[in-house]
N, CA and C atoms of all chains as a GROMACS GRO file, in nm:
protein
  633
    1UNK      N    1  10.992   7.510   8.936
    1UNK     CA    2  11.120   7.437   8.935
    1UNK      C    3  11.198   7.458   9.064
    2UNK      N    4  11.199   7.583   9.112
    2UNK     CA    5  11.288   7.616   9.223
    2UNK      C    6  11.223   7.596   9.358
    3UNK      N    7  11.094   7.564   9.358
    3UNK     CA    8  11.029   7.555   9.488
    3UNK      C    9  11.089   7.442   9.573
    4UNK      N   10  11.097   7.468   9.700
    4UNK     CA   11  11.151   7.370   9.794
    4UNK      C   12  11.054   7.253   9.804
    5UNK      N   13  11.101   7.131   9.777
    5UNK     CA   14  11.012   7.015   9.786
    5UNK      C   15  10.999   6.975   9.933
    6UNK      N   16  10.874   6.949   9.972
    6UNK     CA   17  10.852   6.916  10.113
    6UNK      C   18  10.890   6.770  10.140
    7UNK      N   19  10.960   6.748  10.250
    7UNK     CA   20  10.998   6.612  10.287
    7UNK      C   21  10.895   6.556  10.383
    8UNK      N   22  10.864   6.427  10.367
    8UNK     CA   23  10.773   6.358  10.458
    8UNK      C   24  10.857   6.267  10.547
    9UNK      N   25  10.848   6.280  10.679
    9UNK     CA   26  10.921   6.187  10.764
    9UNK      C   27  10.858   6.048  10.756
   10UNK      N   28  10.941   5.947  10.742
   10UNK     CA   29  10.892   5.809  10.734
   10UNK      C   30  10.968   5.724  10.835
   11UNK      N   31  10.893   5.666  10.928
   11UNK     CA   32  10.954   5.577  11.025
   11UNK      C   33  10.924   5.433  10.982
   12UNK      N   34  11.027   5.355  10.959
   12UNK     CA   35  11.006   5.216  10.915
   12UNK      C   36  10.961   5.133  11.035
   13UNK      N   37  10.851   5.062  11.019
   13UNK     CA   38  10.803   4.980  11.130
   13UNK      C   39  10.894   4.859  11.150
   14UNK      N   40  10.966   4.820  11.045
   14UNK     CA   41  11.073   4.720  11.056
   14UNK      C   42  11.189   4.772  10.976
   15UNK      N   43  11.309   4.750  11.027
   15UNK     CA   44  11.426   4.802  10.957
   15UNK      C   45  11.437   4.738  10.818
   16UNK      N   46  11.494   4.814  10.724
   16UNK     CA   47  11.520   4.758  10.592
   16UNK      C   48  11.633   4.656  10.604
   17UNK      N   49  11.619   4.544  10.533
   17UNK     CA   50  11.721   4.439  10.539
   17UNK      C   51  11.857   4.496  10.501
   18UNK      N   52  11.954   4.474  10.586
   18UNK     CA   53  12.089   4.526  10.561
   18UNK      C   54  12.114   4.660  10.627
   19UNK      N   55  12.008   4.724  10.678
   19UNK     CA   56  12.023   4.857  10.741
   19UNK      C   57  11.948   4.862  10.873
   20UNK      N   58  11.986   4.772  10.962
   20UNK     CA   59  11.914   4.757  11.088
   20UNK      C   60  11.942   4.872  11.185
   21UNK      N   61  12.044   4.954  11.157
   21UNK     CA   62  12.081   5.058  11.253
   21UNK      C   63  11.990   5.181  11.251
   22UNK      N   64  11.908   5.192  11.146
   22UNK     CA   65  11.823   5.310  11.141
   22UNK      C   66  11.682   5.278  11.091
   23UNK      N   67  11.584   5.349  11.147
   23UNK     CA   68  11.447   5.333  11.100
   23UNK      C   69  11.387   5.465  11.053
   24UNK      N   70  11.463   5.572  11.067
   24UNK     CA   71  11.407   5.705  11.038
   24UNK      C   72  11.457   5.760  10.905
   25UNK      N   73  11.361   5.788  10.819
   25UNK     CA   74  11.393   5.836  10.684
   25UNK      C   75  11.310   5.959  10.652
   26UNK      N   76  11.350   6.024  10.546
   26UNK     CA   77  11.272   6.134  10.490
   26UNK      C   78  11.243   6.098  10.345
   27UNK      N   79  11.118   6.119  10.306
   27UNK     CA   80  11.080   6.094  10.167
   27UNK      C   81  11.061   6.227  10.098
   28UNK      N   82  11.129   6.249   9.987
   28UNK     CA   83  11.104   6.372   9.911
   28UNK      C   84  11.117   6.349   9.762
   29UNK      N   85  11.053   6.438   9.689
   29UNK     CA   86  11.059   6.425   9.543
   29UNK      C   87  11.197   6.464   9.494
   30UNK      N   88  11.241   6.400   9.389
   30UNK     CA   89  11.360   6.449   9.320
   30UNK      C   90  11.318   6.579   9.250
   31UNK      N   91  11.385   6.688   9.279
   31UNK     CA   92  11.341   6.817   9.225
   31UNK      C   93  11.327   6.814   9.072
   32UNK      N   94  11.216   6.865   9.025
   32UNK     CA   95  11.193   6.873   8.881
   32UNK      C   96  11.171   6.739   8.813
   33UNK      N   97  11.143   6.636   8.890
   33UNK     CA   98  11.126   6.503   8.832
   33UNK      C   99  11.008   6.434   8.901
   34UNK      N  100  10.910   6.395   8.820
   34UNK     CA  101  10.789   6.336   8.880
   34UNK      C  102  10.802   6.185   8.900
   35UNK      N  103  10.906   6.126   8.843
   35UNK     CA  104  10.914   5.980   8.842
   35UNK      C  105  10.993   5.922   8.960
   36UNK      N  106  11.079   6.004   9.019
   36UNK     CA  107  11.170   5.950   9.120
   36UNK      C  108  11.164   6.028   9.252
   37UNK      N  109  11.200   5.959   9.357
   37UNK     CA  110  11.194   6.014   9.492
   37UNK      C  111  11.322   5.975   9.567
   38UNK      N  112  11.354   6.054   9.667
   38UNK     CA  113  11.463   6.016   9.757
   38UNK      C  114  11.404   5.963   9.887
   39UNK      N  115  11.461   5.854   9.936
   39UNK     CA  116  11.432   5.808  10.071
   39UNK      C  117  11.566   5.814  10.145
   40UNK      N  118  11.578   5.911  10.232
   40UNK     CA  119  11.709   5.937  10.293
   40UNK      C  120  11.702   5.924  10.444
   41UNK      N  121  11.810   5.876  10.503
   41UNK     CA  122  11.821   5.882  10.648
   41UNK      C  123  11.941   5.970  10.681
   42UNK      N  124  11.933   6.036  10.794
   42UNK     CA  125  12.034   6.136  10.828
   42UNK      C  126  12.175   6.077  10.830
   43UNK      N  127  12.194   5.968  10.902
   43UNK     CA  128  12.329   5.913  10.914
   43UNK      C  129  12.345   5.782  10.840
   44UNK      N  130  12.238   5.737  10.778
   44UNK     CA  131  12.242   5.606  10.714
   44UNK      C  132  12.228   5.616  10.564
   45UNK      N  133  12.162   5.518  10.508
   45UNK     CA  134  12.158   5.508  10.363
   45UNK      C  135  12.060   5.605  10.297
   46UNK      N  136  12.080   5.627  10.170
   46UNK     CA  137  11.984   5.700  10.086
   46UNK      C  138  11.948   5.610   9.968
   47UNK      N  139  11.822   5.613   9.934
   47UNK     CA  140  11.776   5.531   9.822
   47UNK      C  141  11.700   5.618   9.723
   48UNK      N  142  11.705   5.578   9.597
   48UNK     CA  143  11.615   5.637   9.498
   48UNK      C  144  11.495   5.544   9.487
   49UNK      N  145  11.379   5.603   9.494
   49UNK     CA  146  11.255   5.524   9.479
   49UNK      C  147  11.181   5.570   9.355
   50UNK      N  148  11.099   5.480   9.304
   50UNK     CA  149  11.003   5.520   9.204
   50UNK      C  150  10.870   5.455   9.241
   51UNK      N  151  10.764   5.494   9.172
   51UNK     CA  152  10.638   5.422   9.191
   51UNK      C  153  10.628   5.320   9.079
   52UNK      N  154  10.620   5.192   9.116
   52UNK     CA  155  10.616   5.088   9.011
   52UNK      C  156  10.508   5.115   8.907
   53UNK      N  157  10.399   5.177   8.948
   53UNK     CA  158  10.289   5.201   8.855
   53UNK      C  159  10.333   5.284   8.734
   54UNK      N  160  10.435   5.366   8.750
   54UNK     CA  161  10.483   5.447   8.638
   54UNK      C  162  10.543   5.360   8.526
   55UNK      N  163  10.607   5.252   8.564
   55UNK     CA  164  10.684   5.172   8.468
   55UNK      C  165  10.624   5.034   8.444
   56UNK      N  166  10.549   4.984   8.541
   56UNK     CA  167  10.497   4.847   8.532
   56UNK      C  168  10.347   4.854   8.558
   57UNK      N  169  10.272   4.872   8.449
   57UNK     CA  170  10.130   4.905   8.466
   57UNK      C  171  10.052   4.791   8.531
   58UNK      N  172  10.100   4.668   8.516
   58UNK     CA  173  10.022   4.557   8.574
   58UNK      C  174  10.076   4.509   8.709
   59UNK      N  175  10.165   4.588   8.767
   59UNK     CA  176  10.224   4.548   8.896
   59UNK      C  177  10.119   4.548   9.006
   60UNK      N  178  10.119   4.440   9.082
   60UNK     CA  179  10.020   4.429   9.189
   60UNK      C  180  10.088   4.384   9.318
   61UNK      N  181  10.050   4.442   9.427
   61UNK     CA  182  10.102   4.400   9.557
   61UNK      C  183   9.989   4.332   9.632
   62UNK      N  184  10.011   4.206   9.668
   62UNK     CA  185   9.909   4.137   9.746
   62UNK      C  186   9.965   4.108   9.884
   63UNK      N  187   9.893   4.147   9.986
   63UNK     CA  188   9.940   4.125  10.123
   63UNK      C  189   9.821   4.092  10.210
   64UNK      N  190   9.849   4.016  10.314
   64UNK     CA  191   9.743   3.989  10.411
   64UNK      C  192   9.726   4.113  10.498
   65UNK      N  193   9.603   4.137  10.538
   65UNK     CA  194   9.576   4.254  10.620
   65UNK      C  195   9.664   4.255  10.745
   66UNK      N  196   9.684   4.135  10.802
   66UNK     CA  197   9.764   4.124  10.923
   66UNK      C  198   9.907   4.172  10.904
   67UNK      N  199   9.961   4.154  10.782
   67UNK     CA  200  10.099   4.196  10.756
   67UNK      C  201  10.114   4.347  10.756
   68UNK      N  202  10.003   4.416  10.739
   68UNK     CA  203  10.010   4.562  10.726
   68UNK      C  204   9.955   4.633  10.850
   69UNK      N  205   9.923   4.555  10.951
   69UNK     CA  206   9.858   4.609  11.070
   69UNK      C  207   9.934   4.725  11.134
   70UNK      N  208  10.067   4.714  11.134
   70UNK     CA  209  10.147   4.820  11.197
   70UNK      C  210  10.151   4.946  11.114
   71UNK      N  211  10.112   4.932  10.989
   71UNK     CA  212  10.132   5.039  10.893
   71UNK      C  213  10.007   5.124  10.874
   72UNK      N  214   9.895   5.057  10.871
   72UNK     CA  215   9.772   5.130  10.839
   72UNK      C  216   9.652   5.054  10.892
   73UNK      N  217   9.548   5.128  10.920
   73UNK     CA  218   9.422   5.063  10.954
   73UNK      C  219   9.331   5.075  10.833
   74UNK      N  220   9.225   4.999  10.836
   74UNK     CA  221   9.133   4.993  10.722
   74UNK      C  222   9.094   5.134  10.676
   75UNK      N  223   9.098   5.155  10.548
   75UNK     CA  224   9.056   5.284  10.494
   75UNK      C  225   9.169   5.383  10.477
   76UNK      N  226   9.285   5.354  10.535
   76UNK     CA  227   9.399   5.445  10.516
   76UNK      C  228   9.472   5.408  10.388
   77UNK      N  229   9.530   5.509  10.330
   77UNK     CA  230   9.594   5.486  10.201
   77UNK      C  231   9.742   5.452  10.215
   78UNK      N  232   9.784   5.352  10.139
   78UNK     CA  233   9.926   5.316  10.136
   78UNK      C  234   9.980   5.343   9.996
   79UNK      N  235  10.089   5.415   9.989
   79UNK     CA  236  10.153   5.437   9.859
   79UNK      C  237  10.256   5.327   9.837
   80UNK      N  238  10.265   5.280   9.715
   80UNK     CA  239  10.358   5.173   9.682
   80UNK      C  240  10.478   5.232   9.606
   81UNK      N  241  10.596   5.211   9.661
   81UNK     CA  242  10.719   5.254   9.597
   81UNK      C  243  10.808   5.132   9.576
   82UNK      N  244  10.907   5.147   9.489
   82UNK     CA  245  11.009   5.042   9.473
   82UNK      C  246  11.145   5.108   9.480
   83UNK      N  247  11.240   5.038   9.543
   83UNK     CA  248  11.377   5.089   9.548
   83UNK      C  249  11.442   5.068   9.412
   84UNK      N  250  11.510   5.171   9.365
   84UNK     CA  251  11.576   5.166   9.236
   84UNK      C  252  11.726   5.150   9.258
   85UNK      N  253  11.785   5.055   9.187
   85UNK     CA  254  11.931   5.040   9.188
   85UNK      C  255  11.985   5.099   9.059
   86UNK      N  256  12.077   5.193   9.072
   86UNK     CA  257  12.134   5.257   8.953
   86UNK      C  258  12.278   5.208   8.935
   87UNK      N  259  12.302   5.129   8.830
   87UNK     CA  260  12.437   5.078   8.808
   87UNK      C  261  12.522   5.183   8.734
   88UNK      N  262  12.639   5.144   8.693
   88UNK     CA  263  12.729   5.238   8.624
   88UNK      C  264  12.662   5.302   8.503
   89UNK      N  265  12.593   5.220   8.426
   89UNK     CA  266  12.516   5.276   8.314
   89UNK      C  267  12.374   5.302   8.365
   90UNK      N  268  12.342   5.428   8.393
   90UNK     CA  269  12.213   5.457   8.457
   90UNK      C  270  12.092   5.404   8.381
   91UNK      N  271  12.105   5.393   8.249
   91UNK     CA  272  11.990   5.348   8.171
   91UNK      C  273  11.956   5.201   8.202
   92UNK      N  274  12.051   5.132   8.266
   92UNK     CA  275  12.025   4.993   8.306
   92UNK      C  276  11.970   4.984   8.449
   93UNK      N  277  11.918   5.093   8.498
   93UNK     CA  278  11.865   5.093   8.634
   93UNK      C  279  11.751   4.992   8.648
   94UNK      N  280  11.740   4.936   8.768
   94UNK     CA  281  11.639   4.834   8.794
   94UNK      C  282  11.558   4.870   8.918
   95UNK      N  283  11.439   4.814   8.925
   95UNK     CA  284  11.354   4.833   9.042
   95UNK      C  285  11.336   4.701   9.114
   96UNK      N  286  11.336   4.706   9.244
   96UNK     CA  287  11.314   4.587   9.325
   96UNK      C  288  11.163   4.568   9.345
   97UNK      N  289  11.105   4.485   9.260
   97UNK     CA  290  10.959   4.464   9.268
   97UNK      C  291  10.923   4.352   9.365
   98UNK      N  292  11.025   4.275   9.406
   98UNK     CA  293  10.997   4.167   9.500
   98UNK      C  294  10.975   4.222   9.642
   99UNK      N  295  11.041   4.335   9.670
   99UNK     CA  296  11.030   4.389   9.806
   99UNK      C  297  10.999   4.539   9.799
  100UNK      N  298  10.873   4.572   9.765
  100UNK     CA  299  10.835   4.713   9.755
  100UNK      C  300  10.834   4.781   9.892
  101UNK      N  301  10.842   4.913   9.888
  101UNK     CA  302  10.832   4.993  10.010
  101UNK      C  303  10.691   5.049  10.015
  102UNK      N  304  10.618   5.015  10.118
  102UNK     CA  305  10.483   5.068  10.135
  102UNK      C  306  10.488   5.182  10.236
  103UNK      N  307  10.426   5.293  10.202
  103UNK     CA  308  10.433   5.409  10.290
  103UNK      C  309  10.294   5.465  10.317
  104UNK      N  310  10.265   5.480  10.443
  104UNK     CA  311  10.146   5.552  10.487
  104UNK      C  312  10.190   5.696  10.507
  105UNK      N  313  10.168   5.778  10.406
  105UNK     CA  314  10.226   5.912  10.406
  105UNK      C  315  10.161   6.001  10.511
  106UNK      N  316  10.034   5.974  10.539
  106UNK     CA  317   9.964   6.055  10.639
  106UNK      C  318  10.022   6.034  10.778
  107UNK      N  319  10.050   5.905  10.810
  107UNK     CA  320  10.102   5.874  10.944
  107UNK      C  321  10.254   5.874  10.949
  108UNK      N  322  10.319   5.881  10.833
  108UNK     CA  323  10.464   5.879  10.831
  108UNK      C  324  10.523   5.745  10.870
  109UNK      N  325  10.458   5.636  10.823
  109UNK     CA  326  10.506   5.502  10.853
  109UNK      C  327  10.536   5.427  10.724
  110UNK      N  328  10.637   5.342  10.730
  110UNK     CA  329  10.671   5.266  10.610
  110UNK      C  330  10.720   5.128  10.643
  111UNK      N  331  10.724   5.042  10.541
  111UNK     CA  332  10.786   4.911  10.560
  111UNK      C  333  10.818   4.850  10.425
  112UNK      N  334  10.919   4.765  10.426
  112UNK     CA  335  10.954   4.693  10.304
  112UNK      C  336  10.885   4.558  10.310
  113UNK      N  337  10.792   4.540  10.221
  113UNK     CA  338  10.713   4.417  10.221
  113UNK      C  339  10.778   4.316  10.127
  114UNK      N  340  10.789   4.192  10.170
  114UNK     CA  341  10.845   4.090  10.082
  114UNK      C  342  10.730   4.010  10.021
  115UNK      N  343  10.723   4.011   9.888
  115UNK     CA  344  10.618   3.936   9.819
  115UNK      C  345  10.668   3.794   9.800
  116UNK      N  346  10.639   3.710   9.898
  116UNK     CA  347  10.702   3.578   9.905
  116UNK      C  348  10.678   3.490   9.783
  117UNK      N  349  10.555   3.480   9.741
  117UNK     CA  350  10.527   3.384   9.635
  117UNK      C  351  10.486   3.452   9.506
  118UNK      N  352  10.554   3.562   9.475
  118UNK     CA  353  10.523   3.631   9.351
  118UNK      C  354  10.627   3.591   9.246
  119UNK      N  355  10.604   3.634   9.123
  119UNK     CA  356  10.702   3.605   9.018
  119UNK      C  357  10.805   3.716   9.009
  120UNK      N  358  10.796   3.817   9.096
  120UNK     CA  359  10.886   3.931   9.087
  120UNK      C  360  11.023   3.900   9.146
  121UNK      N  361  11.122   3.972   9.097
  121UNK     CA  362  11.258   3.957   9.148
  121UNK      C  363  11.304   4.092   9.205
  122UNK      N  364  11.429   4.096   9.248
  122UNK     CA  365  11.482   4.221   9.303
  122UNK      C  366  11.533   4.313   9.192
  123UNK      N  367  11.534   4.266   9.066
  123UNK     CA  368  11.586   4.350   8.958
  123UNK      C  369  11.501   4.344   8.832
  124UNK      N  370  11.419   4.446   8.812
  124UNK     CA  371  11.343   4.458   8.688
  124UNK      C  372  11.388   4.586   8.619
  125UNK      N  373  11.432   4.574   8.495
  125UNK     CA  374  11.474   4.693   8.420
  125UNK      C  375  11.359   4.791   8.407
  126UNK      N  376  11.388   4.920   8.426
  126UNK     CA  377  11.285   5.022   8.409
  126UNK      C  378  11.263   5.052   8.261
  127UNK      N  379  11.369   5.030   8.181
  127UNK     CA  380  11.358   5.067   8.041
  127UNK      C  381  11.375   4.945   7.953
  128UNK      N  382  11.306   4.945   7.836
  128UNK     CA  383  11.310   4.830   7.747
  128UNK      C  384  11.448   4.816   7.681
  129UNK      N  385  11.478   4.697   7.627
  129UNK     CA  386  11.611   4.670   7.572
  129UNK      C  387  11.654   4.771   7.465
  130UNK      N  388  11.561   4.816   7.378
  130UNK     CA  389  11.599   4.912   7.272
  130UNK      C  390  11.664   5.033   7.334
  131UNK      N  391  11.601   5.081   7.439
  131UNK     CA  392  11.648   5.204   7.500
  131UNK      C  393  11.781   5.179   7.573
  132UNK      N  394  11.792   5.062   7.636
  132UNK     CA  395  11.916   5.034   7.711
  132UNK      C  396  12.034   5.022   7.616
  133UNK      N  397  12.009   4.976   7.491
  133UNK     CA  398  12.117   4.964   7.393
  133UNK      C  399  12.164   5.099   7.344
  134UNK      N  400  12.069   5.190   7.320
  134UNK     CA  401  12.104   5.316   7.254
  134UNK      C  402  12.160   5.422   7.346
  135UNK      N  403  12.128   5.413   7.472
  135UNK     CA  404  12.166   5.523   7.561
  135UNK      C  405  12.270   5.479   7.663
  136UNK      N  406  12.316   5.575   7.736
  136UNK     CA  407  12.405   5.548   7.848
  136UNK      C  408  12.545   5.522   7.800
  137UNK      N  409  12.526   2.296  11.596
  137UNK     CA  410  12.386   2.299  11.553
  137UNK      C  411  12.308   2.187  11.622
  138UNK      N  412  12.194   2.221  11.675
  138UNK     CA  413  12.106   2.121  11.735
  138UNK      C  414  12.032   2.048  11.624
  139UNK      N  415  12.034   1.918  11.626
  139UNK     CA  416  11.966   1.841  11.522
  139UNK      C  417  11.858   1.754  11.586
  140UNK      N  418  11.734   1.768  11.538
  140UNK     CA  419  11.622   1.692  11.593
  140UNK      C  420  11.552   1.618  11.480
  141UNK      N  421  11.501   1.500  11.509
  141UNK     CA  422  11.419   1.429  11.410
  141UNK      C  423  11.272   1.458  11.440
  142UNK      N  424  11.195   1.489  11.336
  142UNK     CA  425  11.053   1.517  11.352
  142UNK      C  426  10.975   1.446  11.244
  143UNK      N  427  10.850   1.411  11.272
  143UNK     CA  428  10.762   1.351  11.172
  143UNK      C  429  10.657   1.455  11.133
  144UNK      N  430  10.594   1.438  11.016
  144UNK     CA  431  10.488   1.531  10.980
  144UNK      C  432  10.385   1.543  11.092
  145UNK      N  433  10.344   1.664  11.121
  145UNK     CA  434  10.248   1.688  11.228
  145UNK      C  435  10.315   1.725  11.359
  146UNK      N  436  10.444   1.693  11.370
  146UNK     CA  437  10.516   1.725  11.493
  146UNK      C  438  10.579   1.864  11.483
  147UNK      N  439  10.613   1.919  11.598
  147UNK     CA  440  10.660   2.058  11.602
  147UNK      C  441  10.789   2.072  11.680
  148UNK      N  442  10.847   2.188  11.665
  148UNK     CA  443  10.961   2.230  11.745
  148UNK      C  444  10.925   2.366  11.801
  149UNK      N  445  10.957   2.389  11.926
  149UNK     CA  446  10.930   2.519  11.986
  149UNK      C  447  11.062   2.591  12.009
  150UNK      N  448  11.069   2.716  11.966
  150UNK     CA  449  11.190   2.795  11.986
  150UNK      C  450  11.154   2.912  12.078
  151UNK      N  451  11.219   2.920  12.191
  151UNK     CA  452  11.184   3.024  12.286
  151UNK      C  453  11.040   3.008  12.329
  152UNK      N  454  10.975   3.119  12.364
  152UNK     CA  455  10.838   3.108  12.413
  152UNK      C  456  10.735   3.127  12.304
  153UNK      N  457  10.775   3.191  12.196
  153UNK     CA  458  10.675   3.239  12.101
  153UNK      C  459  10.683   3.183  11.961
  154UNK      N  460  10.780   3.098  11.937
  154UNK     CA  461  10.796   3.052  11.799
  154UNK      C  462  10.776   2.902  11.792
  155UNK      N  463  10.685   2.861  11.705
  155UNK     CA  464  10.659   2.718  11.684
  155UNK      C  465  10.678   2.686  11.536
  156UNK      N  466  10.750   2.581  11.510
  156UNK     CA  467  10.771   2.537  11.372
  156UNK      C  468  10.714   2.397  11.360
  157UNK      N  469  10.619   2.381  11.269
  157UNK     CA  470  10.554   2.251  11.254
  157UNK      C  471  10.588   2.193  11.117
  158UNK      N  472  10.620   2.066  11.118
  158UNK     CA  473  10.644   1.997  10.991
  158UNK      C  474  10.508   1.957  10.935
  159UNK      N  475  10.472   2.008  10.820
  159UNK     CA  476  10.339   1.982  10.766
  159UNK      C  477  10.338   1.864  10.670
  160UNK      N  478  10.439   1.860  10.584
  160UNK     CA  479  10.437   1.757  10.481
  160UNK      C  480  10.579   1.729  10.433
  161UNK      N  481  10.607   1.604  10.408
  161UNK     CA  482  10.736   1.567  10.350
  161UNK      C  483  10.706   1.495  10.219
  162UNK      N  484  10.758   1.549  10.110
  162UNK     CA  485  10.725   1.493   9.980
  162UNK      C  486  10.853   1.495   9.897
  163UNK      N  487  10.906   1.379   9.865
  163UNK     CA  488  11.032   1.374   9.789
  163UNK      C  489  11.141   1.447   9.865
  164UNK      N  490  11.206   1.544   9.798
  164UNK     CA  491  11.315   1.615   9.864
  164UNK      C  492  11.269   1.749   9.919
  165UNK      N  493  11.137   1.763   9.938
  165UNK     CA  494  11.086   1.892   9.982
  165UNK      C  495  11.006   1.878  10.112
  166UNK      N  496  11.028   1.968  10.202
  166UNK     CA  497  10.959   1.966  10.331
  166UNK      C  498  10.876   2.093  10.344
  167UNK      N  499  10.749   2.077  10.375
  167UNK     CA  500  10.664   2.194  10.395
  167UNK      C  501  10.654   2.220  10.544
  168UNK      N  502  10.689   2.343  10.586
  168UNK     CA  503  10.683   2.373  10.729
  168UNK      C  504  10.590   2.491  10.754
  169UNK      N  505  10.530   2.492  10.870
  169UNK     CA  506  10.447   2.604  10.911
  169UNK      C  507  10.516   2.674  11.028
  170UNK      N  508  10.517   2.805  11.025
  170UNK     CA  509  10.588   2.879  11.128
  170UNK      C  510  10.493   2.976  11.197
  171UNK      N  511  10.485   2.964  11.327
  171UNK     CA  512  10.409   3.063  11.403
  171UNK      C  513  10.508   3.145  11.483
  172UNK      N  514  10.505   3.276  11.460
  172UNK     CA  515  10.599   3.364  11.530
  172UNK      C  516  10.532   3.497  11.555
  173UNK      N  517  10.578   3.571  11.656
  173UNK     CA  518  10.519   3.703  11.679
  173UNK      C  519  10.541   3.794  11.558
  174UNK      N  520  10.455   3.892  11.545
  174UNK     CA  521  10.458   3.978  11.428
  174UNK      C  522  10.592   4.049  11.409
  175UNK      N  523  10.658   4.083  11.521
  175UNK     CA  524  10.783   4.158  11.507
  175UNK      C  525  10.900   4.069  11.462
  176UNK      N  526  10.876   3.937  11.459
  176UNK     CA  527  10.981   3.848  11.409
  176UNK      C  528  10.961   3.828  11.260
  177UNK      N  529  11.058   3.869  11.181
  177UNK     CA  530  11.042   3.849  11.037
  177UNK      C  531  11.087   3.709  11.001
  178UNK      N  532  11.013   3.649  10.910
  178UNK     CA  533  11.046   3.514  10.864
  178UNK      C  534  11.058   3.517  10.713
  179UNK      N  535  11.170   3.477  10.661
  179UNK     CA  536  11.191   3.476  10.516
  179UNK      C  537  11.262   3.349  10.476
  180UNK      N  538  11.242   3.308  10.352
  180UNK     CA  539  11.333   3.208  10.296
  180UNK      C  540  11.471   3.272  10.295
  181UNK      N  541  11.572   3.196  10.333
  181UNK     CA  542  11.704   3.257  10.350
  181UNK      C  543  11.754   3.323  10.222
  182UNK      N  544  11.738   3.256  10.108
  182UNK     CA  545  11.794   3.312   9.984
  182UNK      C  546  11.719   3.439   9.944
  183UNK      N  547  11.590   3.446   9.979
  183UNK     CA  548  11.512   3.567   9.948
  183UNK      C  549  11.560   3.682  10.035
  184UNK      N  550  11.578   3.655  10.163
  184UNK     CA  551  11.625   3.759  10.254
  184UNK      C  552  11.761   3.812  10.210
  185UNK      N  553  11.849   3.719  10.173
  185UNK     CA  554  11.983   3.761  10.131
  185UNK      C  555  11.980   3.842  10.003
  186UNK      N  556  11.892   3.803   9.910
  186UNK     CA  557  11.881   3.878   9.784
  186UNK      C  558  11.833   4.020   9.810
  187UNK      N  559  11.738   4.034   9.902
  187UNK     CA  560  11.684   4.167   9.930
  187UNK      C  561  11.787   4.253  10.004
  188UNK      N  562  11.858   4.191  10.096
  188UNK     CA  563  11.962   4.265  10.168
  188UNK      C  564  12.070   4.313  10.071
  189UNK      N  565  12.110   4.225   9.982
  189UNK     CA  566  12.212   4.257   9.884
  189UNK      C  567  12.166   4.371   9.792
  190UNK      N  568  12.039   4.362   9.749
  190UNK     CA  569  11.987   4.464   9.658
  190UNK      C  570  11.972   4.598   9.730
  191UNK      N  571  11.927   4.596   9.855
  191UNK     CA  572  11.918   4.720   9.933
  191UNK      C  573  12.055   4.786   9.943
  192UNK      N  574  12.156   4.705   9.969
  192UNK     CA  575  12.292   4.760   9.984
  192UNK      C  576  12.342   4.817   9.852
  193UNK      N  577  12.314   4.746   9.743
  193UNK     CA  578  12.357   4.795   9.611
  193UNK      C  579  12.286   4.927   9.579
  194UNK      N  580  12.157   4.934   9.613
  194UNK     CA  581  12.079   5.054   9.582
  194UNK      C  582  12.124   5.173   9.666
  195UNK      N  583  12.171   5.146   9.787
  195UNK     CA  584  12.210   5.254   9.877
  195UNK      C  585  12.344   5.316   9.837
  196UNK      N  586  12.412   5.254   9.745
  196UNK     CA  587  12.541   5.308   9.702
  196UNK      C  588  12.524   5.424   9.604
  197UNK      N  589  12.403   5.467   9.585
  197UNK     CA  590  12.375   5.567   9.482
  197UNK      C  591  12.447   5.700   9.507
  198UNK      N  592  12.499   5.754   9.400
  198UNK     CA  593  12.568   5.882   9.403
  198UNK      C  594  12.463   5.994   9.396
  199UNK      N  595  12.477   6.092   9.484
  199UNK     CA  596  12.376   6.200   9.488
  199UNK      C  597  12.365   6.276   9.355
  200UNK      N  598  12.473   6.276   9.279
  200UNK     CA  599  12.471   6.351   9.153
  200UNK      C  600  12.394   6.278   9.044
  201UNK      N  601  12.354   6.155   9.074
  201UNK     CA  602  12.287   6.074   8.972
  201UNK      C  603  12.154   6.138   8.928
  202UNK      N  604  12.096   6.219   9.014
  202UNK     CA  605  11.963   6.273   8.982
  202UNK      C  606  11.961   6.348   8.849
  203UNK      N  607  12.075   6.406   8.812
  203UNK     CA  608  12.078   6.480   8.686
  203UNK      C  609  12.066   6.384   8.567
  204UNK      N  610  12.094   6.256   8.589
  204UNK     CA  611  12.087   6.158   8.480
  204UNK      C  612  11.955   6.082   8.477
  205UNK      N  613  11.871   6.105   8.578
  205UNK     CA  614  11.744   6.033   8.581
  205UNK      C  615  11.649   6.092   8.479
  206UNK      N  616  11.584   6.006   8.401
  206UNK     CA  617  11.487   6.058   8.306
  206UNK      C  618  11.367   6.116   8.381
  207UNK      N  619  11.309   6.222   8.325
  207UNK     CA  620  11.192   6.277   8.393
  207UNK      C  621  11.064   6.244   8.316
  208UNK      N  622  11.082   6.175   8.202
  208UNK     CA  623  10.966   6.126   8.128
  208UNK      C  624  10.992   5.982   8.090
  209UNK      N  625  10.884   5.906   8.072
  209UNK     CA  626  10.903   5.764   8.042
  209UNK      C  627  10.936   5.742   7.895
  210UNK      N  628  10.870   5.813   7.806
  210UNK     CA  629  10.901   5.798   7.663
  210UNK      C  630  10.975   5.922   7.615
  211UNK      N  631  11.104   5.907   7.603
  211UNK     CA  632  11.181   6.022   7.556
  211UNK      C  633  11.224   6.002   7.412
   0.00000   0.00000   0.00000
């Protein structure tokens, strides 16, 4: 529980929309929590991330190889994260599945990919309606 | 705003590296093809704005929120 979580430096190959002033972030686990991560920049924004696979088992990211050229070469692994928006009632938190964050953890590179022609939106509830009604 | 008339198959060149070609006009919809360098991002405007808005909303997160995050999916 108390062990210091190691941070991975992540340099965005393209700035995140709305945050053009910084490209340098640190990725670390939320202590004691396997589902969420922090993506923080020193002087800029901080985001909570999750891995869509935890909550959306059929989530798929399709991209052309050319779109990922700056991020990874063939055979390198890319981790898929989604930015989580936490509203006043945390149980109504949503994940942005339309624009996932892809991270090459080995090289410390990341980018927000826009899934142009997918059915995903910027707000997918992480929890089902039953749970959202009872909690928070 | 510069306004140009183009027919399907014709193009517009912006700067040295960006070409926009009109591919098809069908009813009230125009299909365009865009060639741009990799470092130039191209998005549908409403999509770009939605993502920017959501990024900004997500960045407003309070650091203390972590204590409220579930650590298991089925609680």
